[in-house]
DOKE-385593 format. One record per residue: residue number from 0; residue in three letters; x, y, z of N, C-alpha, C in turn. Coordinates in steps of 0.1 Angstrom, whole numbers. Layout:
# residues N
+-----+--------+--------+---------+-------+---------+----------+-------+--------+---------+-------+
: num : residu : n.east : n.north :  n.up : ca.east : ca.north : ca.up : c.east : c.north :  c.up :
+-----+--------+--------+---------+-------+---------+----------+-------+--------+---------+-------+
: NUM :    ALA :      X :       Y :     Z :       X :        Y :     Z :      X :       Y :     Z :
...
+-----+--------+--------+---------+-------+---------+----------+-------+--------+---------+-------+
This chain:
# residues 186
+-----+--------+--------+---------+-------+---------+----------+-------+--------+---------+-------+
: num : residu : n.east : n.north :  n.up : ca.east : ca.north : ca.up : c.east : c.north :  c.up :
+-----+--------+--------+---------+-------+---------+----------+-------+--------+---------+-------+
:   0 :    MET :    962 :    1684 :  1449 :     955 :     1673 :  1457 :    940 :    1674 :  1452 :
:   1 :    GLY :    935 :    1662 :  1449 :     921 :     1662 :  1445 :    913 :    1650 :  1450 :
:   2 :    LEU :    900 :    1652 :  1451 :     891 :     1642 :  1455 :    890 :    1631 :  1444 :
:   3 :    LYS :    890 :    1618 :  1448 :     890 :     1608 :  1438 :    877 :    1602 :  1435 :
:   4 :    SER :    874 :    1598 :  1423 :     861 :     1593 :  1419 :    860 :    1578 :  1420 :
:   5 :    ASP :    848 :    1573 :  1418 :     845 :     1558 :  1419 :    854 :    1550 :  1410 :
:   6 :    VAL :    857 :    1555 :  1398 :     866 :     1548 :  1388 :    879 :    1546 :  1394 :
:   7 :    TRP :    885 :    1557 :  1400 :     899 :     1556 :  1406 :    898 :    1547 :  1418 :
:   8 :    ILE :    888 :    1548 :  1426 :     887 :     1539 :  1438 :    886 :    1525 :  1435 :
:   9 :    LYS :    878 :    1522 :  1425 :     877 :     1508 :  1420 :    890 :    1502 :  1415 :
:  10 :    GLU :    897 :    1510 :  1407 :     910 :     1506 :  1401 :    920 :    1503 :  1413 :
:  11 :    MET :    921 :    1512 :  1422 :     930 :     1511 :  1433 :    927 :    1499 :  1442 :
:  12 :    ALA :    914 :    1497 :  1444 :     910 :     1485 :  1452 :    912 :    1472 :  1446 :
:  13 :    LEU :    909 :    1471 :  1433 :     911 :     1458 :  1426 :    925 :    1455 :  1422 :
:  14 :    LYS :    933 :    1465 :  1417 :     946 :     1463 :  1412 :    957 :    1464 :  1424 :
:  15 :    HIS :    954 :    1472 :  1434 :     964 :     1475 :  1444 :    960 :    1471 :  1458 :
:  16 :    GLU :    948 :    1464 :  1459 :     943 :     1459 :  1472 :    942 :    1470 :  1482 :
:  17 :    MET :    938 :    1482 :  1478 :     936 :     1493 :  1488 :    925 :    1491 :  1497 :
:  18 :    ILE :    915 :    1484 :  1493 :     903 :     1480 :  1502 :    900 :    1466 :  1500 :
:  19 :    THR :    900 :    1458 :  1511 :     898 :     1443 :  1510 :    889 :    1440 :  1522 :
:  20 :    PRO :    877 :    1433 :  1520 :     871 :     1430 :  1508 :    865 :    1443 :  1502 :
:  21 :    PHE :    864 :    1443 :  1489 :     859 :     1455 :  1481 :    845 :    1452 :  1475 :
:  22 :    CYS :    835 :    1460 :  1478 :     822 :     1459 :  1472 :    821 :    1469 :  1460 :
:  23 :    GLU :    820 :    1464 :  1448 :     820 :     1472 :  1436 :    808 :    1481 :  1434 :
:  24 :    GLU :    797 :    1478 :  1441 :     785 :     1486 :  1439 :    781 :    1491 :  1453 :
:  25 :    ASN :    771 :    1500 :  1453 :     766 :     1505 :  1465 :    754 :    1497 :  1468 :
:  26 :    VAL :    754 :    1490 :  1479 :     743 :     1481 :  1484 :    735 :    1489 :  1494 :
:  27 :    GLY :    722 :    1491 :  1491 :     714 :     1499 :  1500 :    700 :    1495 :  1503 :
:  28 :    LYS :    696 :    1483 :  1498 :     682 :     1478 :  1500 :    681 :    1471 :  1513 :
:  29 :    ASN :    673 :    1475 :  1522 :     670 :     1469 :  1535 :    683 :    1469 :  1544 :
:  30 :    VAL :    693 :    1477 :  1541 :     704 :     1478 :  1550 :    709 :    1493 :  1550 :
:  31 :    VAL :    717 :    1496 :  1560 :     724 :     1509 :  1559 :    735 :    1508 :  1549 :
:  32 :    SER :    734 :    1516 :  1538 :     742 :     1514 :  1526 :    757 :    1513 :  1528 :
:  33 :    TYR :    763 :    1505 :  1520 :     778 :     1503 :  1520 :    783 :    1500 :  1506 :
:  34 :    GLY :    796 :    1501 :  1504 :     802 :     1499 :  1491 :    806 :    1511 :  1484 :
:  35 :    LEU :    809 :    1510 :  1471 :     814 :     1521 :  1463 :    803 :    1531 :  1460 :
:  36 :    SER :    807 :    1544 :  1461 :     798 :     1555 :  1458 :    805 :    1564 :  1449 :
:  37 :    SER :    798 :    1575 :  1445 :     803 :     1584 :  1434 :    817 :    1589 :  1437 :
:  38 :    TYR :    820 :    1594 :  1449 :     833 :     1599 :  1452 :    838 :    1594 :  1466 :
:  39 :    GLY :    835 :    1582 :  1469 :     839 :     1576 :  1481 :    836 :    1562 :  1482 :
:  40 :    TYR :    838 :    1557 :  1494 :     835 :     1543 :  1497 :    828 :    1542 :  1511 :
:  41 :    ASP :    817 :    1536 :  1512 :     809 :     1534 :  1524 :    814 :    1522 :  1531 :
:  42 :    ILE :    821 :    1523 :  1542 :     827 :     1512 :  1550 :    816 :    1506 :  1559 :
:  43 :    ARG :    819 :    1493 :  1562 :     810 :     1485 :  1571 :    816 :    1484 :  1584 :
:  44 :    VAL :    808 :    1483 :  1594 :     812 :     1480 :  1608 :    812 :    1465 :  1610 :
:  45 :    GLY :    822 :    1460 :  1616 :     823 :     1445 :  1619 :    814 :    1441 :  1630 :
:  46 :    ARG :    815 :    1429 :  1635 :     806 :     1423 :  1645 :    812 :    1424 :  1659 :
:  47 :    GLU :    824 :    1429 :  1660 :     831 :     1430 :  1673 :    829 :    1445 :  1678 :
:  48 :    PHE :    826 :    1446 :  1691 :     824 :     1459 :  1697 :    830 :    1459 :  1711 :
:  49 :    LYS :    835 :    1471 :  1715 :     839 :     1474 :  1729 :    830 :    1485 :  1733 :
:  50 :    ILE :    821 :    1482 :  1743 :     811 :     1492 :  1748 :    816 :    1498 :  1761 :
:  51 :    PHE :    817 :    1511 :  1761 :     822 :     1517 :  1774 :    812 :    1516 :  1785 :
:  52 :    THR :    817 :    1514 :  1797 :     809 :     1512 :  1809 :    815 :    1519 :  1821 :
:  53 :    ASN :    806 :    1523 :  1830 :     811 :     1529 :  1842 :    810 :    1520 :  1854 :
:  54 :    VAL :    808 :    1507 :  1851 :     806 :     1497 :  1862 :    818 :    1497 :  1872 :
:  55 :    ASN :    830 :    1498 :  1866 :     842 :     1497 :  1874 :    846 :    1511 :  1880 :
:  56 :    SER :    839 :    1522 :  1875 :     842 :     1535 :  1880 :    857 :    1539 :  1879 :
:  57 :    THR :    863 :    1536 :  1868 :     877 :     1540 :  1866 :    877 :    1552 :  1857 :
:  58 :    MET :    888 :    1558 :  1855 :     889 :     1571 :  1847 :    894 :    1567 :  1833 :
:  59 :    ILE :    890 :    1574 :  1823 :     895 :     1573 :  1810 :    908 :    1581 :  1809 :
:  60 :    ASP :    919 :    1574 :  1806 :     932 :     1580 :  1804 :    938 :    1575 :  1792 :
:  61 :    PRO :    940 :    1583 :  1781 :     946 :     1578 :  1769 :    960 :    1574 :  1770 :
:  62 :    LYS :    967 :    1578 :  1780 :     981 :     1574 :  1783 :    982 :    1561 :  1791 :
:  63 :    ASP :    971 :    1558 :  1797 :     971 :     1545 :  1805 :    957 :    1540 :  1806 :
:  64 :    PHE :    953 :    1535 :  1794 :     939 :     1530 :  1792 :    937 :    1517 :  1800 :
:  65 :    ASN :    926 :    1517 :  1808 :     922 :     1505 :  1816 :    912 :    1498 :  1808 :
:  66 :    ASP :    915 :    1486 :  1804 :     905 :     1478 :  1796 :    892 :    1474 :  1804 :
:  67 :    LYS :    892 :    1477 :  1817 :     880 :     1474 :  1825 :    870 :    1485 :  1822 :
:  68 :    ASN :    873 :    1495 :  1814 :     864 :     1505 :  1810 :    854 :    1501 :  1799 :
:  69 :    VAL :    857 :    1489 :  1793 :     849 :     1485 :  1782 :    844 :    1470 :  1784 :
:  70 :    VAL :    833 :    1467 :  1778 :     828 :     1454 :  1778 :    828 :    1449 :  1764 :
:  71 :    ASP :    834 :    1437 :  1761 :     834 :     1431 :  1748 :    821 :    1425 :  1744 :
:  72 :    PHE :    817 :    1428 :  1732 :     804 :     1422 :  1726 :    807 :    1418 :  1712 :
:  73 :    VAL :    801 :    1406 :  1708 :     801 :     1402 :  1694 :    787 :    1399 :  1690 :
:  74 :    GLY :    783 :    1404 :  1679 :     769 :     1401 :  1675 :    765 :    1409 :  1662 :
:  75 :    ASP :    754 :    1406 :  1657 :     749 :     1413 :  1644 :    743 :    1426 :  1647 :
:  76 :    GLU :    739 :    1429 :  1660 :     733 :     1442 :  1664 :    739 :    1445 :  1677 :
:  77 :    CYS :    744 :    1457 :  1678 :     750 :     1462 :  1691 :    742 :    1473 :  1696 :
:  78 :    ILE :    738 :    1473 :  1709 :     731 :     1483 :  1715 :    741 :    1492 :  1723 :
:  79 :    VAL :    742 :    1505 :  1718 :     750 :     1514 :  1725 :    741 :    1521 :  1735 :
:  80 :    PRO :    745 :    1521 :  1748 :     736 :     1527 :  1758 :    735 :    1542 :  1756 :
:  81 :    ALA :    724 :    1548 :  1762 :     722 :     1562 :  1761 :    734 :    1570 :  1766 :
:  82 :    ASN :    737 :    1581 :  1759 :     748 :     1590 :  1763 :    761 :    1582 :  1765 :
:  83 :    SER :    763 :    1572 :  1757 :     775 :     1563 :  1758 :    783 :    1562 :  1745 :
:  84 :    PHE :    792 :    1553 :  1745 :     802 :     1552 :  1734 :    806 :    1538 :  1732 :
:  85 :    ALA :    809 :    1534 :  1720 :     815 :     1521 :  1717 :    826 :    1522 :  1707 :
:  86 :    LEU :    835 :    1513 :  1707 :     845 :     1511 :  1696 :    841 :    1499 :  1688 :
:  87 :    ALA :    845 :    1500 :  1675 :     843 :     1488 :  1666 :    854 :    1489 :  1656 :
:  88 :    ARG :    854 :    1480 :  1646 :     863 :     1480 :  1636 :    856 :    1478 :  1622 :
:  89 :    THR :    863 :    1482 :  1612 :     857 :     1480 :  1599 :    858 :    1465 :  1594 :
:  90 :    VAL :    849 :    1461 :  1586 :     850 :     1449 :  1579 :    862 :    1449 :  1569 :
:  91 :    GLU :    864 :    1461 :  1563 :     874 :     1463 :  1553 :    888 :    1465 :  1559 :
:  92 :    TYR :    898 :    1460 :  1552 :     912 :     1462 :  1555 :    918 :    1472 :  1545 :
:  93 :    PHE :    925 :    1482 :  1549 :     930 :     1492 :  1540 :    945 :    1492 :  1539 :
:  94 :    LYS :    950 :    1494 :  1527 :     964 :     1496 :  1524 :    965 :    1509 :  1516 :
:  95 :    MET :    969 :    1520 :  1523 :     969 :     1533 :  1518 :    981 :    1536 :  1510 :
:  96 :    PRO :    980 :    1540 :  1497 :     991 :     1544 :  1489 :    999 :    1556 :  1495 :
:  97 :    ARG :   1011 :    1557 :  1492 :    1020 :     1567 :  1497 :   1016 :    1581 :  1494 :
:  98 :    ASP :   1008 :    1583 :  1484 :    1003 :     1596 :  1479 :    988 :    1599 :  1482 :
:  99 :    VAL :    982 :    1591 :  1491 :     968 :     1592 :  1493 :    965 :    1593 :  1508 :
: 100 :    LEU :    956 :    1603 :  1511 :     951 :     1605 :  1524 :    936 :    1603 :  1523 :
: 101 :    ALA :    930 :    1596 :  1533 :     916 :     1594 :  1534 :    910 :    1600 :  1546 :
: 102 :    ILE :    898 :    1606 :  1544 :     890 :     1613 :  1555 :    877 :    1605 :  1556 :
: 103 :    CYS :    873 :    1603 :  1568 :     861 :     1595 :  1570 :    850 :    1603 :  1577 :
: 104 :    LEU :    838 :    1602 :  1572 :     827 :     1610 :  1578 :    815 :    1600 :  1581 :
: 105 :    GLY :    808 :    1603 :  1591 :     796 :     1595 :  1595 :    785 :    1595 :  1584 :
: 106 :    LYS :    778 :    1584 :  1584 :     766 :     1583 :  1574 :    754 :    1591 :  1580 :
: 107 :    SER :    747 :    1597 :  1571 :     735 :     1606 :  1575 :    724 :    1597 :  1582 :
: 108 :    THR :    723 :    1585 :  1578 :     713 :     1576 :  1584 :    715 :    1575 :  1599 :
: 109 :    TYR :    727 :    1573 :  1603 :     730 :     1573 :  1618 :    730 :    1587 :  1624 :
: 110 :    ALA :    736 :    1596 :  1617 :     736 :     1610 :  1622 :    722 :    1615 :  1626 :
: 111 :    ARG :    712 :    1611 :  1618 :     698 :     1616 :  1620 :    692 :    1609 :  1632 :
: 112 :    CYS :    699 :    1599 :  1637 :     695 :     1592 :  1649 :    703 :    1596 :  1661 :
: 113 :    GLY :    712 :    1606 :  1660 :     720 :     1611 :  1671 :    732 :    1603 :  1673 :
: 114 :    ILE :    736 :    1595 :  1663 :     748 :     1586 :  1664 :    759 :    1594 :  1657 :
: 115 :    ILE :    770 :    1597 :  1664 :     781 :     1603 :  1658 :    792 :    1593 :  1656 :
: 116 :    VAL :    798 :    1592 :  1644 :     809 :     1583 :  1641 :    821 :    1591 :  1638 :
: 117 :    ASN :    832 :    1588 :  1646 :     844 :     1595 :  1644 :    855 :    1585 :  1640 :
: 118 :    VAL :    862 :    1589 :  1630 :     874 :     1581 :  1626 :    885 :    1591 :  1622 :
: 119 :    THR :    897 :    1589 :  1626 :     907 :     1599 :  1623 :    912 :    1596 :  1608 :
: 120 :    PRO :    919 :    1605 :  1602 :     923 :     1603 :  1588 :    932 :    1590 :  1587 :
: 121 :    PHE :    931 :    1584 :  1575 :     939 :     1573 :  1571 :    951 :    1579 :  1564 :
: 122 :    GLU :    962 :    1578 :  1571 :     974 :     1585 :  1566 :    981 :    1577 :  1554 :
: 123 :    PRO :    988 :    1583 :  1546 :     996 :     1576 :  1535 :   1005 :    1566 :  1541 :
: 124 :    GLY :   1004 :    1554 :  1536 :    1012 :     1543 :  1541 :   1006 :    1534 :  1552 :
: 125 :    PHE :    994 :    1538 :  1557 :     987 :     1531 :  1567 :    982 :    1518 :  1561 :
: 126 :    CYS :    983 :    1507 :  1569 :     977 :     1494 :  1566 :    970 :    1489 :  1578 :
: 127 :    GLY :    958 :    1484 :  1576 :     951 :     1478 :  1587 :    936 :    1480 :  1587 :
: 128 :    HIS :    929 :    1474 :  1596 :     915 :     1476 :  1598 :    914 :    1490 :  1605 :
: 129 :    ILE :    903 :    1497 :  1604 :     901 :     1510 :  1610 :    893 :    1508 :  1623 :
: 130 :    THR :    898 :    1514 :  1634 :     890 :     1514 :  1646 :    880 :    1526 :  1645 :
: 131 :    ILE :    867 :    1523 :  1648 :     857 :     1533 :  1646 :    851 :    1536 :  1660 :
: 132 :    GLU :    850 :    1549 :  1662 :     844 :     1554 :  1674 :    829 :    1558 :  1672 :
: 133 :    ILE :    821 :    1552 :  1680 :     806 :     1554 :  1678 :    800 :    1560 :  1691 :
: 134 :    SER :    795 :    1573 :  1690 :     789 :     1579 :  1701 :    774 :    1580 :  1700 :
: 135 :    ASN :    767 :    1576 :  1711 :     753 :     1578 :  1711 :    750 :    1590 :  1719 :
: 136 :    THR :    746 :    1601 :  1713 :     744 :     1614 :  1719 :    730 :    1615 :  1725 :
: 137 :    THR :    721 :    1605 :  1723 :     707 :     1606 :  1727 :    705 :    1600 :  1741 :
: 138 :    PRO :    694 :    1603 :  1747 :     690 :     1598 :  1760 :    684 :    1584 :  1759 :
: 139 :    LEU :    685 :    1578 :  1747 :     679 :     1565 :  1745 :    690 :    1555 :  1740 :
: 140 :    PRO :    688 :    1542 :  1742 :     697 :     1532 :  1736 :    697 :    1533 :  1721 :
: 141 :    ALA :    708 :    1530 :  1714 :     708 :     1531 :  1700 :    714 :    1518 :  1694 :
: 142 :    LYS :    708 :    1513 :  1683 :     712 :     1500 :  1677 :    721 :    1503 :  1665 :
: 143 :    ILE :    732 :    1496 :  1665 :     742 :     1496 :  1654 :    741 :    1482 :  1647 :
: 144 :    TYR :    741 :    1482 :  1634 :     739 :     1470 :  1626 :    753 :    1466 :  1620 :
: 145 :    ALA :    758 :    1454 :  1625 :     770 :     1449 :  1620 :    769 :    1445 :  1605 :
: 146 :    ASN :    780 :    1445 :  1598 :     781 :     1442 :  1584 :    773 :    1451 :  1575 :
: 147 :    GLU :    770 :    1463 :  1580 :     763 :     1473 :  1572 :    771 :    1486 :  1573 :
: 148 :    GLY :    767 :    1496 :  1565 :     774 :     1508 :  1564 :    774 :    1516 :  1577 :
: 149 :    ILE :    785 :    1522 :  1580 :     787 :     1530 :  1592 :    792 :    1544 :  1589 :
: 150 :    ALA :    801 :    1546 :  1579 :     807 :     1558 :  1575 :    811 :    1558 :  1561 :
: 151 :    GLN :    814 :    1570 :  1555 :     819 :     1571 :  1542 :    834 :    1576 :  1542 :
: 152 :    VAL :    842 :    1570 :  1534 :     856 :     1574 :  1532 :    858 :    1582 :  1519 :
: 153 :    LEU :    864 :    1593 :  1520 :     868 :     1601 :  1509 :    883 :    1601 :  1507 :
: 154 :    PHE :    887 :    1599 :  1495 :     901 :     1597 :  1492 :    907 :    1610 :  1485 :
: 155 :    LEU :    918 :    1615 :  1490 :     925 :     1626 :  1484 :    939 :    1622 :  1479 :
: 156 :    GLN :    942 :    1624 :  1467 :     955 :     1621 :  1462 :    964 :    1633 :  1460 :
: 157 :    GLY :    976 :    1632 :  1466 :     985 :     1644 :  1465 :    992 :    1644 :  1452 :
: 158 :    ASP :    997 :    1656 :  1449 :    1004 :     1658 :  1436 :   1017 :    1649 :  1435 :
: 159 :    GLU :   1022 :    1645 :  1447 :    1034 :     1637 :  1448 :   1034 :    1629 :  1461 :
: 160 :    PRO :   1041 :    1618 :  1461 :    1041 :     1610 :  1474 :   1047 :    1618 :  1486 :
: 161 :    CYS :   1042 :    1615 :  1498 :    1048 :     1622 :  1509 :   1062 :    1618 :  1512 :
: 162 :    ILE :   1069 :    1626 :  1520 :    1083 :     1623 :  1523 :   1083 :    1612 :  1534 :
: 163 :    THR :   1075 :    1613 :  1544 :    1075 :     1603 :  1555 :   1061 :    1598 :  1556 :
: 164 :    SER :   1059 :    1585 :  1553 :    1046 :     1579 :  1555 :   1043 :    1574 :  1569 :
: 165 :    TYR :   1031 :    1569 :  1571 :    1028 :     1563 :  1584 :   1036 :    1551 :  1586 :
: 166 :    ALA :   1038 :    1543 :  1576 :    1047 :     1531 :  1577 :   1061 :    1535 :  1580 :
: 167 :    ASP :   1066 :    1545 :  1574 :    1080 :     1550 :  1577 :   1082 :    1554 :  1591 :
: 168 :    LYS :   1071 :    1560 :  1597 :    1071 :     1564 :  1611 :   1069 :    1553 :  1621 :
: 169 :    LYS :   1066 :    1541 :  1615 :    1063 :     1529 :  1623 :   1051 :    1533 :  1633 :
: 170 :    GLY :   1041 :    1538 :  1627 :    1029 :     1543 :  1634 :   1024 :    1532 :  1644 :
: 171 :    LYS :   1020 :    1536 :  1655 :    1016 :     1527 :  1666 :   1003 :    1518 :  1663 :
: 172 :    TYR :    995 :    1523 :  1653 :     984 :     1515 :  1649 :    985 :    1508 :  1636 :
: 173 :    GLN :    997 :    1508 :  1631 :    1000 :     1501 :  1618 :    997 :    1486 :  1619 :
: 174 :    ASN :    991 :    1481 :  1609 :     987 :     1466 :  1607 :    977 :    1462 :  1618 :
: 175 :    GLN :    969 :    1471 :  1624 :     960 :     1466 :  1634 :    949 :    1458 :  1627 :
: 176 :    THR :    945 :    1447 :  1634 :     935 :     1438 :  1628 :    922 :    1437 :  1636 :
: 177 :    GLY :    922 :    1441 :  1648 :     910 :     1441 :  1656 :    907 :    1455 :  1661 :
: 178 :    ILE :    899 :    1456 :  1671 :     896 :     1469 :  1677 :    908 :    1473 :  1686 :
: 179 :    THR :    914 :    1484 :  1683 :     927 :     1488 :  1690 :    924 :    1499 :  1700 :
: 180 :    LEU :    926 :    1496 :  1712 :     924 :     1506 :  1723 :    935 :    1517 :  1722 :
: 181 :    PRO :    933 :    1529 :  1728 :     943 :     1539 :  1728 :    956 :    1535 :  1734 :
: 182 :    LYS :    967 :    1539 :  1728 :     980 :     1536 :  1734 :    990 :    1548 :  1730 :
: 183 :    VAL :    999 :    1549 :  1739 :    1010 :     1559 :  1738 :   1023 :    1552 :  1738 :
: 184 :    LEU :   1032 :    1554 :  1728 :    1045 :     1548 :  1728 :   1053 :    1553 :  1739 :
: 185 :    LYS :   1061 :    1544 :  1746 :    1070 :     1548 :  1757 :   1084 :    1546 :  1753 :
+-----+--------+--------+---------+-------+---------+----------+-------+--------+---------+-------+
């Protein structure tokens, strides 16, 4: 298994639609950078956000998530309240090959502002937009810029395809197109 370079990522994106839309260069002037990088791809955050709120004083339960815990927001800039959390989605849609796993890490520009970005691995066979978890760890409100970079994806290719892919398992988040709240299959 090895880390994949920009040449491989570009080929997979253009020939196999692994990343759509795909930005062939790294854009970084006057924006939080996004696009192709040396050994990864900097994904962009979309304009839709779900901001966590305690207005309704409900409990967070991953097995029975109450959508009253979030406020929907659409815009070019999202303010995540102090010590709070928001969900968003990527601009990019991913189609992961059967022999590729992707790992996502937050961008240093946001990390230096106390913004933690968490995304779980993109499993082989996964298709969809990625739901992004954005935590503001500071005692101050934090601004997130839509259509700009939020995290970097690193691609690892296995020596052979996996036996059971995310698609084979009929993963519960397969083909997600918007921000997907937590769910447990029953």
